[in-house]
C-alpha positions, 0 to 999 in steps of 0.5 A: 463462339458465343457458348465459350463465353461464360455468363459473368455470374457463372462459375466452373466447379472441380468437374468442369460444371457450370454454376451460378453464383451472383457476385452479391452472395460471394462477397457476403460469403468473404465478409461473413468468413472475415467476420468469423475469423475476427470473432474467433480471433477475439474469443481466443485473446479473450480465452488467453487473457482469462487463463493468464488472469486465472494464473495470477490471482490467488485461490483461482487456479483450476483443481481436480475433483477426480483424477484425470478431470479438471474442473475450471473456474467459469469466466464469472467465478475468475472475474469475480475472484480477480475483483476480490483481490484488486479489492483486497490489494487497494485496501491494503495499499490504503493501509499502507499509506496511512501507515507512511502518512503516521510514520511521516507525522512522527519523523516530523516530530521527532526531528523538532524533538531533537531540534529542541535538545540540540538547542538545549545542549549548545544553549547549555554549553555557553553558560558552563564556567568551572568544571562542576563535581560528579556529587552536584551532577548526581544531585541534580540527576537525583531532583531531576528524576524525582521532580519527573517520576512525580508528573509522571505518576500524577499523569499515567493511566493503566486501563488498557495499553491503548490508555497507557500509550495515550498517557505516556505521550501526553506526559511526555508532551506536557512535562519532558519538553526541553524548556520544561526541563532545563526550567527544572534544572535551572531551579535546581541548580539555584537551590543547591547553590544558594543553600 
């Protein structure tokens, strides 16, 4: 009866003979198998992620060197291309943000100019007492343009496009502000009606 009992460290193989396998080795084997499976899963996840990354990065997809033999990029090459692409996108984003800030500044400046012109128009409407002839309007316009043209010629520099645009902006800021234009027009109108 004692022979039919197995010792705790014995197992039977498929032929029915007893084999000795300590329980510690069985646990180690299970642990090792679990670790191997987890490691394989991690590798598969990395491989799938690298394949997806390779498809997303321009110029990073595999190419063929000869018919039927694909030449895939290495993991290091894929990661390097990804770094270059992200750097390019970051630089492009920063450049666009700078352009947006510059446009916002210009928008604020244009709003100020618009408000000044609207104030000029509103202040001029209350001072008009009678209808002014077209001849007087033309004379005022002609003298205003002559005055502005003289200041434009004196301020304008044409060394390069950058210098030209800078001098034009400076001219507009120095000579075309609503209060300056209003002063010129008032002086012209006074000279017309005094003569």
